Steps between C-alpha positions, in 0.01 A plus 500: 500500500353484150536186292588653164796728444333702228193561715719713723504785252125558529510463877781753542327757281171456685667536839686811391188661353322459832770711668397852396680721749846352547775330302473177697316170493381366837692203632283247680616441855801731482435868576863613472534799264795353312300190404207711379740711297687206347184315399353816350814582301513151351128507416539839332794384289315182406194691384703747290727236346229240444311726260447863407304684773153636435380848598386386844841357577677809366280720714600300806872510417483874430436547872872432554577840345446667839774296671772731633792483255746625761501156664705199393526350151191288561290808575636676192429195283143483630442866428642471149280197433196698614589792275549264205158346564342847501661603171446182292176364355399133512517487121860622478606270784335205328703576184810534715436169675466318169819655362691409814377149571315361197600664170496326164644169605679648802492820700796720588533313831448132581364494858586140587754364745633231265573762237691723738692213656579290191406702191228251409139433602380187679844408632622332820416796730133455409513133596648584840233767549221255420638253754512765771152630415364148531672461838331822615158372393462672162380305197514612141174535307550275191283737296752783549799505265699790649804378698499555874829694498331815365596800714137570590430141605804499729389827658162339565665199663692727737186700579315181588786363709501820703121514530487137608755564772760260358819501709761766429758232422278342234426837342869579493587162350240534225609856417871418497451185295264630233512882497814654649725421203288675239215711637697819551662460156154476348384818674815685392434392141139611533601840636726551197285341227456702180129417481433595862345821632260396777692177549824685561340615824390143571860391447630764739245394761607139455868584543435692821279226640746223411776685686280517809379142463848354468610677816186391685527134400868494598403590858459244774139546606 
């Protein structure tokens, strides 16, 4: 497991880029398809929410356009995300990302757990998250100023927990403690954001995946 929370963003993007032919990230020591799928979905969301994708990333995501839309909501969301990637340029998505998450002082959305749970940044939920990250072996890089409760960072944590083969119960506890109460709300807001075009499809993908993930983590495995 990596030592610095913010280093996870680079690692997740690199792992996902290496996977050219499927929407999954390999899970060391666990060949089950659902674990490959879960890790890959989290890594994909982390890479798209951690920064605007470049042309190489868009080209990879556009491969989802061929997914059969007659399947379930997850298949439809994947296909729509692929079509959005094919129709949007990196430049327009970069502008969109800044309008959504950065803006002049603040973007249209504030992608932090403390904000969604309390209405303020750097509140008690962040302190609880830092304690749990430390217990799991993660340490914050003091040179990084972005709080750990960013939606992309939490997706990266889940991807690493899955890839490292952390017990189902621990994954479920982390998700339910730090993500379940606000992640789906964030993705709904993203899917309806005024500034969003490409990211509306990202939001829809996130909603569909969160529905599946909540059901999966509620299971006794």
